[in-house]
N, C-alpha and C positions, 0 to 999 in steps of 0.2 A: 504493498500499499504503499501512495508517496506522501511525501508532506502536505501535499495538497490538497485529496482526500485523506487524511489525519483531519487538517482544519476544518471541510469540509463538513463531515461525520461529526464535528464536535461541537459546531455552534449551530445546526438544526438536526431535530425543531427544536424548541426548547424545550426542558427537564425538565421536573417538577422540583431538584435538586437546587437549579439556577433559581425557580423563584419561590423554593427555600431562602434561599442566598440575596436572595436581595429584599425578601422582609423581613431579613434578619440586618440587611442596613437597613432599611427602613428603619427600621425596632431600636439602632443603636445612636439612629439621632436627636442629641440634646435637645434642641430649644427651634421654636419656630423660625426662627432667623437661619438656622444652621440646615434645616429641611426645603427651606425657602432655593437658599443654595445648592442643596442637593439635588434638587427638583429642577430646577436650571442646567446643573454638570447633565443629570443625567436625559434627559428628554430634549425635544427638539423642540421649540415654537406649538406646531403642530400639534405634536401630543401633551405637551403641559396645557394647553387649551381646550382642548378634547377631556383631560383629567377635571381641570377645572370646572368646563361647562357640565359635565356628569353629576360633580361632588354638589354643584348650585342647582341643580336639576333637582336633587337628591333629597335638601335641604325644601326648596319648595311643594316637594311632591308629600315631604313629611307633614310642613308645618301649613301648609292653604290646600285649599279647596279648589283650588284650581283647574281646570282641565287641560288635556296633553296641547287640546289646541289652543289657548289660554298661555300657556307655557311657552310654548312656540314662538305666538303672536308678541310674547314680553323678554323669553331671552335670544328666539332666533335657533335654539336647537332643534333638530329636527322629531318629525313625533316617532319616529322609530327608533332612536335614541331616548327618546323619555319614555316611551313602551317598555324600553331593553333594562334603563334604569330599577323604573315602578315594578317590574318580574323580579328583577332582583333585589329590593328592596324588600317587597312582600310575600313572594312566594319559592324564591328560589331557597336550598338550603346551609348555607355560607355564612348568608347574614351578617356581611362583613357591613355595607354600610348602616345597615340597623342599629351596632355593638357601635360603632363609631356616632353614630347622631347622639343615639341612650345617653352615650357617655361625656360627649360636647353639652347635653345638656343638664346634666349630672351636675358638671363642673360649671356652667352658668347660673344656674341655680347656689351652691353654693359657694361664689362669687359676691353674690347679691345679698345674701343671710347675712356676712361678717359686714 
């Protein structure tokens, strides 16, 4: 096997181990400012915009009664993306959006009580 074949085989497809390594890297971040710098280094502007849009949509779906069309009109995010975020927010077993939204709500509540 040539060096090129080894490199190509190593790069695709992304493995669960690589996804875990990324999660560990994200978990190691110590502050909001450090996370922003890490994301800017890690992602292209388009990827970062897509992540930010999905997160904004998740927050809107969680905190408002806006329809997909209303969210689309307000944000410019496609109804397909809005539907995907909604599915992962409510139906999928991963519950990543839910865990972080709930944690943020708890943190905000604790801050306002002080």
